[in-house]
C-alpha positions as a printed NumPy array, in Angstrom:
array([[-55.237,  40.19 , -17.347],
       [-51.58 ,  37.883, -16.864],
       [-50.366,  36.087, -14.361],
       [-47.533,  36.669, -12.552],
       [-44.99 ,  33.979, -14.529],
       [-46.421,  34.297, -18.304],
       [-45.531,  38.97 , -16.981],
       [-41.933,  37.447, -16.233],
       [-41.879,  35.429, -19.496],
       [-42.589,  38.416, -21.427],
       [-40.04 ,  40.563, -19.524],
       [-37.295,  37.396, -20.868],
       [-37.006,  35.922, -17.646],
       [-35.467,  35.968, -14.033],
       [-31.688,  37.486, -13.882],
       [-29.054,  35.014, -11.789],
       [-28.968,  36.894,  -9.696],
       [-32.953,  37.808,  -8.436],
       [-33.761,  36.662,  -5.224],
       [-36.314,  34.483,  -6.33 ],
       [-37.382,  33.778,  -2.347],
       [-38.388,  37.226,  -1.723],
       [-40.289,  38.94 ,  -4.627],
       [-43.359,  41.299,  -3.499],
       [-46.343,  42.328,  -5.29 ],
       [-48.045,  45.926,  -4.365],
       [-51.329,  46.816,  -5.751],
       [-53.109,  49.326,  -4.08 ],
       [-56.658,  48.345,  -3.016],
       [-58.558,  52.115,  -2.295],
       [-56.473,  53.813,   0.132],
       [-54.27 ,  51.134,   0.913],
       [-51.807,  48.829,  -0.415],
       [-51.439,  45.176,  -0.214],
       [-48.63 ,  43.487,  -0.456],
       [-48.088,  40.259,  -1.134],
       [-44.713,  38.071,  -0.362],
       [-43.775,  35.306,  -3.089],
       [-41.577,  32.575,  -2.815],
       [-41.09 ,  31.024,  -6.08 ],
       [-37.746,  28.397,  -5.3  ],
       [-40.203,  25.49 ,  -3.91 ],
       [-41.294,  23.496,  -7.354],
       [-44.258,  21.915,  -5.76 ],
       [-45.866,  25.724,  -4.952],
       [-44.651,  27.703,  -7.738],
       [-48.023,  27.167,  -9.626],
       [-49.577,  27.853,  -6.109],
       [-47.359,  31.632,  -5.591],
       [-48.729,  32.573,  -9.969],
       [-50.842,  35.309,  -8.938],
       [-53.227,  36.62 , -11.18 ],
       [-52.204,  39.959, -11.85 ],
       [-54.721,  43.182, -11.982],
       [-53.71 ,  46.691, -14.038],
       [-51.384,  48.994, -11.975],
       [-50.114,  45.916, -10.128],
       [-46.428,  46.143,  -8.907],
       [-43.932,  43.248,  -9.279],
       [-40.411,  44.164,  -7.077],
       [-37.666,  41.426,  -7.423],
       [-34.879,  42.499,  -4.954],
       [-30.972,  40.933,  -5.334],
       [-29.669,  38.813,  -4.186],
       [-27.593,  39.971,  -1.093],
       [-23.656,  39.401,  -1.218],
       [-23.067,  36.522,   1.504],
       [-26.112,  34.428,  -0.048],
       [-24.164,  35.362,  -3.296],
       [-21.347,  33.98 ,  -2.565],
       [-22.568,  30.662,  -0.871],
       [-24.4  ,  29.886,  -4.697],
       [-20.86 ,  30.461,  -6.985],
       [-18.249,  28.806,  -4.527],
       [-17.428,  25.1  ,  -5.565]])
């Protein structure tokens, strides 16, 4: 029984290219897959987004698209 942030910490944290606005958790519930969207960019909401994970949950952390990445890299 781990939370999202515990698993991310054990994995070494997020890379610079991780899109923290579009994290998804996939959970099998009988014949359906429930998708939970997570946005970790708002500091005050991070603890509310710290989901308790279940065995078999899949965490998807996409990379930032190039347009957003260029904006962040420009001074």
